[in-house]
N, C-alpha and C positions, 0 to 999 in steps of 0.2 A: 158247631160254626161253621159257617159257609167261607169261604175264602173270597167271594165276589164281595164288592164294595155295593154299600147303601145306595139306593138309586137318589140321585140328587133332584132335591125340590127347587123348582124356579122362584127365585128372590121376587118381590114385587119391586119395581123400579123404584129408585131413590127418587125424591120430589127435594130440588134443594129451592129454597125459597129465592125468588126473583127480588133482583134489586135494581133500583134505578135512581137516578138524579130528578128532583123535583122539576126540573126543566122538562126532562121526557115525560114525566106524569101529567104535566098542562098539555103537553103536544098532545097524548094521547086520551087526554079529557077526562083524567082520572081524578086530578085535581084542579080547583080554580086556580086562576093564577093570583101568587101572595102579593099585596104591596108591598114595597120595595120603601125601607126609609131613604130620607135623603140622605144625601152624602155629609158627612161632617167637612166644615171648613177647619184648614188647617191651623193651629194656633198660631198666632203672630208672634214675633218675638218678645222675648222677656220684657218687662220696663224696665231693667237696667240698659240691655242693648238698644231699645227705642231712645232712652236719654243719650246714649252716646252719638248715636243717628244724629239726633237733632242737634249736639255739640260739633260734631264734624262738620254739618251741614251749614251751621250759623257760621263757622271758621271759614270755610271756602267760599261762603257768600262775602264775610268780611273783608278777606283778599282778592275778591274780585273774581273770583274763579268760574269760569261758566261751566257747570257740571256735564259730561258727556257721558255714555253709558258706562265707559269704562272706570269713570269717578265715581260713578252709583255703587258698580260692584265693590270697587276698594271701600269706599264708605262700610257697605253691608260687611264686609270681611273684618274691616278694623273697628266696628263697633262692637264687635264679639269679643275686644280686647278687655281688660279689667279698666276701670275710672281713671286711675292716676296714668296708665300709658296713654288714653285717651285725652288726657287734659294736656299731657306731655305734648301729645299730637298737633290740638289745638292751638295750642301756644306757638309752637312752630311755624304752623299755617299761617298763623295771624300775622305773626313779625316778620314772614321772610323776607328776604330783600328780591326787588325785581331786578334781574339781571338787565343791563340795556342789552337790545338786539343788536348785532353785529350787522353792518350794512356793508 
């Protein structure tokens, strides 16, 4: 046996698969542009919330309150409460006493 190390053979270069996102492949002309599905509309509030919001709106209208954007936000938040609580709020709003305006 000889003390010399065997001659090394050149290894073939490694080929890694190229990866690209679809947008890049479309830009390169490799793929055709894919049709995009229409965006889904967010679901509306549950029926219970809608009923609560209608009851609150009706109570405000009966009390003679002109709704502002803050009132709309409050109604949206209050409509998420349970129906018994919303009923108590609507009763309170309908029967609230109007304070005389101090002059």
